C-alpha positions as CSV (number, residue, x, y, z in Angstrom):
1,X,40.5,-17.6,-24.0
2,X,36.7,-17.0,-24.2
3,X,36.7,-14.6,-21.3
4,X,39.6,-12.6,-22.7
5,X,38.0,-12.3,-26.1
6,X,34.8,-11.2,-24.4
7,X,36.4,-8.5,-22.4
8,X,38.3,-7.2,-25.5
9,X,35.2,-6.3,-27.4
10,X,35.4,-5.1,-30.9
11,X,33.7,-1.9,-32.0
12,X,30.9,-3.9,-33.5
13,X,30.2,-5.6,-30.2
14,X,30.3,-2.3,-28.5
15,X,27.6,-1.1,-30.9
16,X,25.4,-4.0,-29.9
17,X,25.8,-3.1,-26.2
18,X,24.3,0.3,-26.9
19,X,21.3,-1.2,-28.7
20,X,19.7,-2.6,-25.5
21,X,19.2,-5.6,-23.4
22,X,16.4,-8.0,-24.3
23,X,14.8,-7.9,-27.8
24,X,12.7,-11.0,-28.4
25,X,11.3,-12.1,-31.8
26,X,10.1,-15.2,-33.5
27,X,11.5,-15.6,-37.0
28,X,9.6,-17.3,-39.7
29,X,9.8,-14.9,-42.7
30,X,11.9,-11.9,-43.6
31,X,11.0,-8.5,-42.2
32,X,10.1,-9.7,-38.7
33,X,10.8,-7.0,-36.1
34,X,12.5,-7.4,-32.7
35,X,10.7,-5.4,-30.0
36,X,12.7,-3.7,-27.3
37,X,12.8,-5.0,-23.8
38,X,14.9,-3.0,-21.4
39,X,16.7,0.4,-21.7
40,X,20.2,0.9,-23.0
41,X,23.3,1.0,-20.9
42,X,26.8,2.4,-21.4
43,X,29.7,1.5,-19.2
44,X,31.2,4.1,-16.9
45,X,28.3,6.6,-16.7
46,X,27.4,7.8,-13.3
47,X,23.7,8.3,-13.5
48,X,20.6,6.2,-14.2
49,X,19.2,6.1,-17.7
50,X,15.8,7.7,-18.1
51,X,13.8,8.9,-21.0
52,X,13.6,12.6,-22.0
53,X,10.8,14.4,-20.1
54,X,7.6,14.6,-22.2
55,X,5.1,17.4,-22.1
56,X,2.4,17.0,-19.6
57,X,-0.9,15.6,-21.0
58,X,-3.4,18.3,-21.7
59,X,-6.9,18.3,-20.4
60,X,-8.3,17.9,-23.9
61,X,-6.1,14.9,-24.6
62,X,-7.2,13.2,-21.4
63,X,-10.8,13.8,-22.3
64,X,-10.4,12.3,-25.8
65,X,-10.5,8.7,-26.9
66,X,-6.7,8.8,-27.1
67,X,-6.4,9.7,-23.4
68,X,-4.4,6.6,-22.4
69,X,-2.0,6.9,-25.3
70,X,-1.3,10.5,-24.5
71,X,-1.2,10.1,-20.7
72,X,2.1,9.8,-18.9
73,X,2.4,6.8,-16.6
74,X,3.8,6.3,-13.1
75,X,4.8,2.9,-11.7
76,X,4.8,2.9,-7.9
77,X,7.2,0.2,-6.6
78,X,7.7,-1.1,-3.1
79,X,10.8,-2.9,-1.9
80,X,11.7,-5.1,1.0
81,X,8.3,-6.4,2.1
82,X,6.0,-7.8,2.9
83,X,5.8,-6.6,6.4
84,X,3.2,-5.5,8.8
85,X,2.9,-2.3,6.8
86,X,2.0,-4.0,3.5
87,X,-1.7,-4.6,4.2
88,X,-2.0,-0.8,5.0
89,X,-0.3,0.0,1.6
90,X,-2.8,-2.4,-0.1
91,X,-5.7,-0.8,1.6
92,X,-4.7,2.7,0.4
93,X,-4.1,1.4,-3.2
94,X,-7.5,-0.3,-3.2
95,X,-9.2,2.9,-2.0
96,X,-7.4,5.0,-4.6
97,X,-7.9,2.3,-7.3
98,X,-4.2,2.3,-8.1
99,X,-2.1,-0.7,-9.0
100,X,1.6,-1.1,-7.9
101,X,4.5,-3.4,-8.1
102,X,6.0,-5.2,-5.1
103,X,9.6,-6.4,-5.0
104,X,9.5,-8.9,-2.2
105,X,12.2,-10.6,-0.2
106,X,12.0,-14.4,-0.2
107,X,12.4,-14.7,3.6
108,X,9.6,-12.2,4.2
109,X,7.3,-13.8,1.7
110,X,7.7,-17.1,3.6
111,X,6.6,-15.4,6.8
112,X,3.7,-13.6,5.2
113,X,2.3,-15.8,2.5
114,X,-1.3,-14.5,2.8
115,X,-0.1,-11.0,2.1
116,X,1.8,-12.1,-1.0
117,X,-1.4,-13.8,-2.1
118,X,-3.4,-10.7,-1.6
119,X,-0.9,-8.7,-3.6
120,X,-1.5,-11.0,-6.6
121,X,-5.2,-11.3,-6.0
122,X,-5.8,-7.5,-6.1
123,X,-4.0,-7.2,-9.4
124,X,-0.6,-5.9,-8.4
125,X,2.7,-7.1,-9.9
126,X,5.1,-9.2,-8.0
127,X,8.9,-9.0,-8.3
128,X,11.9,-10.9,-7.0
129,X,14.1,-8.8,-4.5
130,X,16.4,-11.8,-3.6
131,X,16.1,-13.7,-0.4
132,X,17.6,-11.7,2.4
133,X,19.0,-8.4,0.9
134,X,22.5,-9.0,2.3
135,X,24.9,-7.2,0.0
136,X,28.0,-9.2,0.8
137,X,26.3,-12.5,0.0
138,X,24.8,-11.0,-3.2
139,X,27.6,-9.1,-4.8
140,X,30.9,-10.7,-3.8
141,X,30.3,-13.3,-6.5
142,X,27.6,-14.0,-9.0
143,X,26.7,-17.5,-7.6
144,X,25.6,-15.9,-4.3
145,X,23.2,-13.6,-6.1
146,X,22.0,-16.5,-8.3
147,X,21.3,-18.8,-5.3
148,X,19.2,-16.1,-3.6
149,X,17.3,-15.2,-6.8
150,X,16.5,-18.9,-7.6
151,X,15.5,-19.5,-3.9
152,X,13.1,-16.6,-4.1
153,X,11.8,-17.8,-7.5
154,X,10.7,-21.0,-5.9
155,X,9.0,-19.4,-3.0
156,X,7.1,-16.9,-5.1
157,X,6.0,-19.4,-7.7
158,X,4.7,-21.7,-4.9
159,X,2.7,-18.9,-3.3
160,X,1.6,-17.1,-6.4
161,X,1.0,-20.1,-8.5
162,X,3.0,-18.7,-11.5
163,X,6.7,-17.9,-12.2
164,X,8.0,-14.4,-11.6
165,X,10.6,-12.9,-14.0
166,X,10.7,-9.4,-12.7
167,X,13.8,-8.7,-10.6
168,X,15.2,-5.7,-8.7
169,X,18.7,-5.7,-7.2
170,X,18.9,-4.6,-3.6
171,X,20.5,-1.2,-3.6
172,X,19.9,-1.0,-7.4
173,X,22.2,-2.2,-10.1
174,X,24.6,0.8,-10.2
175,X,27.9,-0.1,-8.7
176,X,26.5,-3.6,-7.8
177,X,26.0,-5.2,-11.2
178,X,28.8,-5.5,-13.8
179,X,28.2,-6.4,-17.4
180,X,28.4,-10.1,-16.6
181,X,25.6,-9.8,-14.0
182,X,23.4,-8.0,-16.5
183,X,24.2,-10.4,-19.3
184,X,23.8,-13.6,-17.3
185,X,20.5,-12.6,-15.6
186,X,19.0,-11.4,-18.8
187,X,20.1,-14.6,-20.5
188,X,18.3,-16.5,-17.8
189,X,15.1,-14.6,-18.6
190,X,14.9,-12.1,-15.8
191,X,13.6,-8.6,-16.4
192,X,15.7,-6.2,-14.4
193,X,14.1,-3.0,-13.0
194,X,15.7,0.0,-11.3
195,X,13.9,3.4,-10.9
196,X,14.1,7.0,-11.9
197,X,12.5,8.7,-8.9
198,X,13.8,7.8,-5.4
199,X,11.4,8.8,-2.6
200,X,14.3,8.9,-0.2
201,X,12.4,6.9,2.4
202,X,15.4,4.6,3.1
203,X,18.3,7.1,3.2
204,X,18.1,7.0,7.0
205,X,15.9,5.6,9.7
206,X,12.5,7.1,10.3
207,X,12.4,9.6,7.4
208,X,9.3,11.6,8.0
209,X,6.4,11.4,5.6
210,X,6.5,15.1,4.8
211,X,10.1,14.7,3.6
212,X,9.3,11.7,1.6
213,X,6.5,13.6,-0.3
214,X,8.7,16.6,-0.8
215,X,11.5,14.4,-2.3
216,X,9.0,12.7,-4.7
217,X,7.7,16.0,-5.9
218,X,11.3,17.1,-6.6
219,X,11.7,14.2,-8.9
220,X,11.7,14.7,-12.7
221,X,8.4,14.4,-14.4
222,X,9.4,12.0,-17.2
223,X,7.1,10.4,-19.7
224,X,7.3,7.2,-17.6
225,X,8.1,7.5,-13.9
226,X,9.2,4.6,-11.8
227,X,9.1,5.6,-8.1
228,X,11.1,3.7,-5.4
229,X,9.3,3.3,-2.2
230,X,9.6,0.7,0.7
231,X,7.0,-1.3,2.6
232,X,9.5,-3.3,4.7
233,X,10.1,-3.1,8.4
234,X,10.5,0.4,9.8
235,X,8.6,2.1,6.9
236,X,5.4,3.3,8.6
237,X,6.2,6.9,7.4
238,X,6.2,5.7,3.8
239,X,2.6,4.4,4.3
240,X,1.6,7.9,5.7
241,X,3.2,9.6,2.6
242,X,1.5,7.3,0.1
243,X,-1.9,9.1,-0.3
244,X,-0.2,12.5,-0.9
245,X,2.2,10.8,-3.5
246,X,-0.8,9.3,-5.3
247,X,-2.7,12.6,-5.2
248,X,0.4,14.5,-6.6
249,X,0.7,12.2,-9.7
250,X,-3.0,12.3,-10.3
251,X,-3.0,16.0,-10.3
252,X,-0.1,16.0,-12.8
253,X,-2.2,13.9,-15.2
254,X,-0.5,10.6,-14.7
255,X,-2.1,7.2,-14.9
256,X,-0.9,4.3,-12.7
257,X,0.3,0.9,-13.9
258,X,2.3,-2.1,-13.0
259,X,5.6,-3.2,-14.4
260,X,4.2,-5.9,-16.6
261,X,5.5,-7.1,-20.0
262,X,4.3,-3.9,-21.7
263,X,6.2,-1.6,-19.4
264,X,9.6,-0.1,-20.4
265,X,11.9,-0.9,-17.6
266,X,14.4,1.6,-16.2
267,X,17.9,0.2,-15.7
268,X,20.9,2.1,-14.4
269,X,24.0,2.5,-16.5
270,X,27.0,0.4,-15.4
271,X,29.1,2.3,-12.9
272,X,32.4,1.6,-11.1
273,X,32.3,-1.8,-9.4
274,X,32.0,-1.5,-5.7
275,X,32.9,-5.1,-5.2
276,X,36.0,-5.6,-7.4
277,X,35.0,-9.1,-8.5
278,X,37.5,-11.2,-10.5
279,X,35.9,-13.1,-13.3
280,X,38.1,-16.1,-14.3
281,X,37.2,-18.2,-17.3
282,X,36.2,-21.0,-15.0
283,X,33.9,-18.7,-12.9
284,X,32.2,-17.5,-16.0
285,X,31.8,-20.9,-17.4
286,X,30.3,-22.1,-14.1
287,X,27.9,-19.1,-14.1
288,X,26.8,-19.8,-17.6
289,X,26.1,-23.4,-16.7
290,X,23.9,-22.3,-13.8
291,X,22.0,-19.8,-15.9
292,X,21.5,-22.4,-18.6
293,X,19.4,-24.4,-16.1
294,X,16.8,-21.6,-16.1
295,X,17.1,-20.2,-19.6
296,X,16.3,-23.5,-21.2
297,X,16.7,-23.5,-25.0
298,X,18.3,-20.1,-25.3
299,X,21.9,-20.4,-26.5
300,X,24.5,-17.8,-27.6
301,X,24.2,-17.6,-31.4
302,X,27.9,-18.4,-31.9
303,X,27.6,-21.5,-29.8
304,X,24.4,-22.6,-31.6
305,X,26.2,-22.1,-35.0
306,X,29.2,-24.2,-34.0
307,X,29.4,-27.0,-36.6
308,X,26.5,-25.4,-38.4
309,X,27.7,-22.2,-39.9
310,X,29.2,-18.7,-39.1
311,X,28.2,-15.3,-38.0
312,X,30.1,-12.0,-38.8
313,X,29.4,-8.4,-38.0
314,X,29.3,-6.1,-41.1
315,X,30.4,-2.8,-39.7
316,X,29.6,-0.9,-42.9
317,X,26.0,-2.1,-43.1
318,X,25.7,-2.4,-39.3
319,X,24.2,-5.9,-39.4
320,X,25.1,-9.4,-38.3
321,X,25.4,-11.8,-41.1
322,X,24.6,-15.5,-40.4
323,X,25.5,-18.1,-43.0
324,X,24.5,-21.8,-42.8
325,X,25.4,-23.8,-45.9
326,X,24.1,-21.8,-48.8
327,X,21.6,-19.8,-46.8
328,X,22.1,-16.3,-45.3
329,X,20.3,-14.5,-42.5
330,X,20.8,-10.8,-41.9
331,X,20.1,-9.4,-38.4
332,X,19.7,-5.6,-38.7
333,X,19.5,-3.4,-35.5
334,X,17.8,0.0,-36.0
335,X,18.2,3.3,-34.3
336,X,14.7,2.8,-32.9
337,X,16.0,-0.2,-30.9
338,X,14.3,-2.7,-33.2
339,X,16.1,-5.3,-35.2
340,X,14.8,-6.7,-38.4
341,X,15.5,-10.2,-39.8
342,X,16.0,-10.7,-43.5
343,X,16.5,-14.0,-45.3
344,X,15.7,-17.5,-44.1
345,X,17.4,-20.6,-42.6
346,X,16.2,-24.1,-43.1
347,X,15.3,-25.5,-39.7
348,X,13.5,-28.6,-40.6
349,X,10.0,-27.0,-40.4
350,X,10.6,-25.2,-37.1
351,X,11.2,-21.5,-36.3
352,X,13.9,-19.5,-34.8
353,X,13.6,-16.9,-32.0
354,X,16.4,-14.4,-31.5
355,X,17.1,-11.9,-28.7
356,X,19.9,-9.6,-27.6
357,X,21.4,-10.0,-24.2
358,X,24.0,-7.5,-23.3
359,X,26.4,-7.5,-26.3
360,X,25.5,-11.0,-27.6
361,X,22.7,-12.5,-29.7
362,X,20.9,-15.5,-28.4
363,X,18.8,-18.0,-30.4
364,X,16.2,-20.7,-29.6
365,X,14.9,-23.2,-32.1
366,X,11.3,-24.2,-31.8
């Protein structure tokens, strides 16, 4: 059965998992590169994946024309809003000339549409944080998560006037997402973002601002830092802590940015499943059907090749070999998380786009 085959992955498929999540390219000629989308994951690890810490940018580097390239970057992210505190957060960000990313709840966005519009108008990024943040509804089965994500999609697109692909799982992905959650959501085009510095502002009620600042300062100074903060109900202390947090990263030589398409997203490694879901073949087929409604033309490579040709993994060369008629296409993943395409397929004058989602290659014909 398809599910059984998928769960009993070969060594070659396991290699593809380690490559990364979402690597989009458009193929027209040989030598086209796939650019990396999200960070790699390995099942069973008990900590988030972050990059190795880089040396702090020197004063001379910051003063040179290469300052932005040399400068480390911090992404301030706010979950669970908008609330009555969000306008105060926006006021501080405007005063400090700092941009941030807001992962909003659908039900709160409906209540505070003008605040969501202000977030977008002032140049901040908007992300989907599901509709109501209720763990049981989100993680007992994939369809529950999917319904809330899609409901929030519609709300945010109506308010912001454009689709939102950035998504953060309530509570983070560790222990909540299994491999199928990652694969299905990435297949649908979502960009999943966790964090590598937790401010600790939600570990209990009314965490004082001084403790929040101290916790942030104790976080690792990586080359790219994604800070978890909250602007939802009950987080007035987070607002009080924000100016000191901004001052801290400015003093360390960081620039501030939003989690846009250029940002390298942090995702946690897959951990033990808190929810003990059972994926039957029927449940997986249903989930893939739902995802297909959003992902459009993207199809698993093997499905696309059915009645057209074949694909095989060459373990010696570490490449996927696609054969259609007398034509051959080689998909070569590199250690730098890029994949190059060699050869060509006749597509009637159109082009092919490829991407990796979890352990599988997807293709879209244009």
